[in-house]
Backbone as a chain_set.jsonl record, in Angstrom:
{"seq": "XXXXXXXXXXXXXXXXXXXXXXXXXXXXXXXXXXXXXXXXXXXXXXXXXXXXXXXXXXXXXXXXXXXXXXXXXXXXXXXXXXXXXXXXXXXXXXXXXXXX", "coords": {"N": [[8.541, -10.323, 16.021], [7.849, -6.866, 15.903], [6.98, -3.515, 16.874], [6.978, -0.429, 15.237], [7.441, 3.136, 15.175], [6.681, 4.367, 12.581], [7.507, 7.077, 10.528], [8.093, 8.837, 12.485], [10.287, 11.405, 13.305], [13.695, 12.028, 13.955], [16.138, 11.646, 16.633], [17.568, 8.432, 16.975], [16.524, 6.985, 14.912], [13.725, 5.017, 13.805], [11.622, 4.438, 16.465], [11.391, 1.454, 18.378], [8.5, 0.112, 19.59], [6.631, -0.66, 22.594], [3.989, -2.811, 22.477], [1.835, -2.794, 24.286], [1.991, -0.46, 25.888], [2.818, 1.602, 24.226], [5.136, 2.973, 24.575], [8.746, 3.43, 24.179], [10.56, 0.473, 23.557], [12.84, -1.432, 25.545], [15.926, -3.217, 25.814], [17.896, -5.06, 27.87], [18.196, -2.749, 29.461], [18.627, -0.672, 27.602], [17.451, 1.564, 25.054], [15.686, 0.679, 21.993], [16.155, 1.092, 18.543], [15.313, 1.41, 15.052], [16.994, 1.822, 12.013], [16.054, 4.613, 10.17], [16.259, 4.943, 7.35], [16.526, 2.304, 6.499], [14.055, 1.248, 7.275], [12.371, 2.806, 5.651], [13.14, 1.934, 3.057], [12.513, -0.837, 3.162], [9.846, -0.989, 4.106], [8.356, 1.112, 2.998], [7.441, 0.667, 0.285], [5.573, -1.288, 0.754], [3.364, -0.333, 2.008], [-0.049, 0.772, 1.928], [-1.11, 3.284, -0.452], [-2.749, 5.181, 0.684], [-1.863, 5.61, 3.25], [-0.546, 7.953, 5.41], [1.479, 10.363, 7.218], [2.386, 9.88, 10.695], [2.794, 6.583, 11.56], [1.798, 3.487, 13.138], [3.441, 0.638, 12.811], [3.47, -2.818, 12.432], [5.987, -5.141, 12.318], [7.111, -8.219, 11.067], [9.939, -10.004, 11.279], [13.267, -11.31, 10.677], [15.808, -10.465, 12.772], [18.755, -8.716, 14.032], [20.236, -7.446, 16.971], [22.304, -4.681, 17.448], [24.695, -3.264, 19.443], [25.09, 0.178, 19.997], [26.639, 3.459, 20.081], [25.989, 6.879, 20.297], [25.162, 10.32, 19.446], [22.127, 12.01, 19.715], [20.926, 13.345, 16.774], [18.889, 15.144, 16.663], [18.869, 16.729, 18.893], [20.511, 19.466, 19.922], [23.807, 19.526, 21.223], [23.529, 17.12, 22.568], [24.197, 14.437, 24.87], [26.52, 11.63, 24.64], [25.011, 8.523, 23.985], [24.049, 5.203, 24.714], [22.524, 2.617, 22.812], [20.362, 0.16, 21.275], [20.639, -0.898, 17.983], [18.557, -2.016, 15.414], [19.093, -4.486, 13.08], [17.663, -5.469, 10.195], [17.398, -8.547, 8.887], [15.767, -10.198, 7.355], [12.703, -9.452, 6.083], [9.456, -10.345, 6.886], [6.65, -9.796, 7.119], [4.374, -6.994, 6.963], [2.276, -4.831, 8.722], [-0.118, -2.251, 9.026], [-1.159, -0.65, 11.876], [-2.432, 1.647, 12.848], [-3.09, 5.063, 11.95], [-1.409, 8.145, 12.663]], "CA": [[7.627, -9.27, 15.639], [8.043, -5.651, 16.676], [6.178, -2.368, 16.486], [7.79, 0.77, 15.047], [6.705, 4.396, 15.0], [7.059, 4.789, 11.24], [7.174, 8.469, 10.259], [8.63, 9.641, 13.578], [11.545, 11.962, 12.823], [14.626, 12.47, 14.986], [16.778, 10.623, 17.453], [18.436, 7.43, 16.364], [15.783, 6.253, 13.896], [12.348, 4.696, 14.165], [11.581, 3.812, 17.781], [10.688, 0.185, 18.537], [7.521, 0.399, 20.635], [5.961, -1.692, 23.365], [2.624, -2.877, 21.973], [0.852, -2.544, 25.338], [2.048, 0.899, 26.437], [3.149, 2.58, 23.194], [6.437, 3.56, 24.891], [9.904, 2.806, 23.537], [11.015, -0.783, 24.16], [14.216, -1.525, 26.008], [16.521, -4.539, 25.955], [19.05, -4.901, 28.774], [18.199, -1.352, 29.929], [18.94, 0.29, 26.546], [16.354, 1.698, 24.083], [15.868, 0.007, 20.702], [15.766, 1.887, 17.379], [15.557, 0.861, 13.719], [17.458, 2.857, 11.095], [14.939, 5.171, 9.389], [16.441, 4.668, 5.92], [16.254, 0.887, 6.281], [12.604, 1.084, 7.361], [11.787, 3.414, 4.445], [13.397, 1.062, 1.909], [11.834, -2.119, 3.297], [8.429, -0.882, 4.408], [7.696, 2.132, 2.187], [6.752, 0.109, -0.87], [4.582, -2.285, 1.16], [2.241, 0.338, 2.641], [-1.05, 1.308, 0.995], [-0.876, 4.69, -0.794], [-3.573, 6.038, 1.533], [-1.201, 5.796, 4.538], [0.278, 9.152, 5.507], [1.75, 10.806, 8.582], [3.067, 8.984, 11.614], [2.071, 5.315, 11.605], [2.266, 2.393, 13.99], [3.585, -0.462, 11.87], [3.925, -4.066, 13.021], [6.874, -5.86, 11.409], [7.558, -9.568, 11.395], [11.231, -10.058, 10.583], [14.455, -11.868, 11.322], [16.617, -9.29, 13.084], [19.865, -8.773, 14.975], [20.447, -6.213, 17.709], [23.699, -4.248, 17.449], [24.877, -2.215, 20.448], [25.675, 1.359, 19.379], [26.794, 4.665, 20.875], [25.909, 8.05, 19.442], [24.459, 11.51, 19.928], [20.895, 12.263, 18.975], [21.095, 14.494, 15.878], [17.759, 16.062, 16.794], [19.021, 17.518, 20.119], [21.823, 20.127, 19.941], [24.596, 19.304, 22.429], [23.1, 15.894, 23.256], [25.295, 13.598, 25.353], [26.628, 10.299, 24.05], [24.017, 7.613, 24.541], [24.088, 3.844, 24.193], [21.224, 2.102, 22.399], [20.41, -0.99, 20.379], [20.193, -0.698, 16.617], [18.012, -3.238, 14.824], [19.445, -4.78, 11.694], [16.655, -6.379, 9.654], [18.01, -9.479, 7.95], [14.731, -10.689, 6.427], [11.367, -8.951, 6.402], [8.447, -11.368, 6.592], [5.308, -9.243, 6.956], [4.176, -5.623, 7.424], [0.877, -4.481, 8.97], [-0.361, -0.925, 9.582], [-2.132, -0.757, 12.947], [-3.214, 2.883, 12.912], [-2.43, 6.273, 11.477], [-1.365, 9.178, 13.683]], "C": [[7.904, -8.05, 16.504], [7.29, -4.506, 16.047], [7.087, -1.161, 16.349], [6.894, 1.973, 14.827], [7.101, 5.0, 13.66], [6.593, 6.219, 10.985], [7.625, 9.396, 11.367], [10.004, 10.118, 13.159], [12.41, 12.375, 14.004], [15.237, 11.31, 15.74], [17.641, 9.694, 16.646], [17.723, 6.604, 15.297], [14.347, 6.07, 14.317], [12.374, 3.955, 15.501], [10.851, 2.476, 17.713], [9.794, 0.351, 19.758], [7.033, -0.851, 21.35], [4.496, -1.685, 22.924], [1.569, -2.528, 23.005], [0.821, -1.084, 25.773], [2.274, 1.975, 25.383], [4.472, 3.286, 23.45], [7.566, 2.828, 24.193], [10.298, 1.547, 24.294], [12.484, -0.708, 24.505], [14.637, -2.983, 26.012], [17.787, -4.344, 26.769], [19.273, -3.429, 29.117], [18.611, -0.315, 28.885], [17.775, 0.354, 25.557], [16.714, 1.044, 22.749], [15.329, 0.902, 19.584], [16.104, 1.136, 16.095], [15.963, 2.011, 12.819], [16.321, 3.306, 10.185], [15.045, 4.864, 7.906], [16.126, 3.211, 5.602], [14.743, 0.627, 6.323], [11.94, 1.633, 6.105], [11.951, 2.489, 3.241], [12.582, -0.225, 1.979], [10.321, -1.996, 3.382], [7.691, 0.052, 3.456], [6.896, 1.59, 1.03], [5.655, -0.879, -0.525], [3.338, -1.657, 1.783], [1.238, 0.803, 1.589], [-0.793, 2.794, 0.75], [-1.662, 5.642, 0.093], [-2.925, 6.328, 2.888], [-0.305, 7.028, 4.499], [0.537, 9.465, 6.976], [2.505, 9.771, 9.394], [2.221, 7.733, 11.806], [2.634, 4.401, 12.678], [2.243, 1.16, 13.093], [4.134, -1.676, 12.601], [4.737, -4.818, 11.979], [7.137, -7.258, 11.948], [8.825, -9.77, 10.58], [12.253, -10.846, 11.382], [15.396, -10.7, 11.534], [17.808, -9.649, 13.967], [19.94, -7.429, 15.669], [21.935, -5.922, 17.765], [23.821, -3.104, 18.448], [25.633, -1.051, 19.824], [25.807, 2.483, 20.406], [26.747, 5.845, 19.93], [25.223, 9.204, 20.148], [23.219, 11.707, 19.076], [21.08, 13.491, 18.092], [19.968, 15.521, 16.01], [17.847, 16.956, 18.036], [20.409, 18.151, 20.126], [22.531, 19.903, 21.285], [24.22, 18.055, 23.203], [24.307, 15.086, 23.72], [25.374, 12.297, 24.555], [25.649, 9.378, 24.758], [24.199, 6.242, 23.915], [22.66, 3.413, 23.861], [21.436, 0.865, 21.542], [19.889, -0.56, 19.011], [19.71, -2.027, 16.073], [18.516, -3.352, 13.396], [18.449, -5.828, 11.2], [17.319, -7.25, 8.6], [17.007, -9.981, 6.911], [13.372, -10.211, 6.91], [10.343, -9.991, 5.972], [7.076, -10.765, 6.294], [5.246, -7.83, 7.538], [2.677, -5.375, 7.57], [0.787, -3.087, 9.552], [-1.462, -1.069, 10.628], [-3.019, 0.463, 13.035], [-2.404, 4.032, 12.332], [-2.489, 7.321, 12.569], [-1.748, 10.516, 13.145]], "O": [[8.166, -8.179, 17.7], [6.995, -4.513, 14.852], [7.887, -0.888, 17.243], [5.759, 1.858, 14.365], [7.777, 6.027, 13.613], [5.424, 6.541, 11.2], [7.552, 10.616, 11.219], [10.816, 9.315, 12.7], [11.923, 12.998, 14.947], [14.898, 10.148, 15.515], [18.359, 10.118, 15.741], [18.276, 5.612, 14.824], [13.808, 6.862, 15.089], [13.077, 2.954, 15.644], [9.809, 2.371, 17.067], [10.273, 0.691, 20.839], [7.022, -1.947, 20.789], [3.838, -0.648, 22.995], [0.508, -2.017, 22.647], [-0.253, -0.528, 26.004], [1.958, 3.141, 25.616], [4.897, 4.111, 22.641], [7.371, 1.73, 23.672], [10.363, 1.548, 25.523], [13.266, -0.018, 23.85], [13.81, -3.877, 26.192], [18.652, -3.55, 26.399], [20.398, -2.932, 29.068], [18.918, 0.821, 29.247], [17.171, -0.673, 25.247], [17.888, 0.878, 22.42], [14.208, 1.405, 19.658], [17.043, 0.341, 16.047], [15.339, 3.071, 12.856], [15.697, 2.487, 9.511], [14.041, 4.557, 7.264], [15.532, 2.91, 4.567], [14.216, -0.126, 5.503], [11.042, 0.998, 5.553], [11.001, 2.284, 2.485], [12.02, -0.66, 0.973], [9.594, -2.802, 2.8], [6.526, -0.186, 3.138], [5.763, 2.022, 0.815], [4.884, -1.277, -1.398], [2.364, -2.357, 2.058], [1.626, 1.186, 0.485], [-0.311, 3.492, 1.642], [-1.276, 6.802, 0.239], [-3.393, 7.21, 3.609], [0.586, 7.131, 3.656], [-0.104, 8.903, 7.864], [3.177, 8.898, 8.845], [1.051, 7.826, 12.178], [3.793, 4.522, 13.075], [1.184, 0.697, 12.671], [5.14, -1.584, 13.304], [4.246, -5.102, 10.886], [7.357, -7.444, 13.145], [8.8, -9.715, 9.351], [12.124, -11.024, 12.593], [15.75, -10.011, 10.577], [17.865, -10.724, 14.562], [19.735, -6.389, 15.043], [22.735, -6.799, 18.088], [23.135, -2.09, 18.321], [26.677, -1.241, 19.2], [25.169, 2.459, 21.459], [27.388, 5.828, 18.879], [24.767, 9.084, 21.286], [23.268, 11.58, 17.853], [21.364, 14.574, 18.603], [20.09, 16.643, 15.519], [17.009, 17.839, 18.223], [21.397, 17.443, 20.319], [21.931, 20.068, 22.347], [24.558, 17.938, 24.381], [25.33, 15.054, 23.037], [24.419, 11.911, 23.881], [25.479, 9.447, 25.975], [24.472, 6.132, 22.72], [21.71, 3.796, 24.544], [22.558, 0.564, 21.134], [18.832, 0.062, 18.901], [20.371, -3.051, 16.247], [18.38, -2.421, 12.602], [18.398, -6.94, 11.725], [17.748, -6.762, 7.554], [17.347, -10.167, 5.743], [12.949, -10.535, 8.019], [10.361, -10.461, 4.834], [6.414, -11.164, 5.336], [5.968, -7.505, 8.481], [1.901, -5.668, 6.661], [1.531, -2.756, 10.476], [-2.558, -1.543, 10.326], [-4.221, 0.345, 13.27], [-1.178, 3.963, 12.241], [-3.465, 7.402, 13.315], [-1.76, 11.499, 13.886]]}, "num_chains": 1, "name": "protein.A"}
């Protein structure tokens, strides 16, 4: 299970959040992100129509972490950065915790 900041735009995708602090989660000292397009395709149709804006969405899924290197497209001249990309193999459940 993991928490994403659905609707957050920029960086390397949807940030995987720490449920206690709301900050970005890290694994082996690297931040974790989920591809925004993948989240939109998998989660978009499962959310109630009343949900808008930036959401905190709890996903239960079978996933794999893939180590990646890239530049944040939202920051001009950003340095190369390593991060973990989440590949969702099977989505089990989606819950909206709150709207932003």
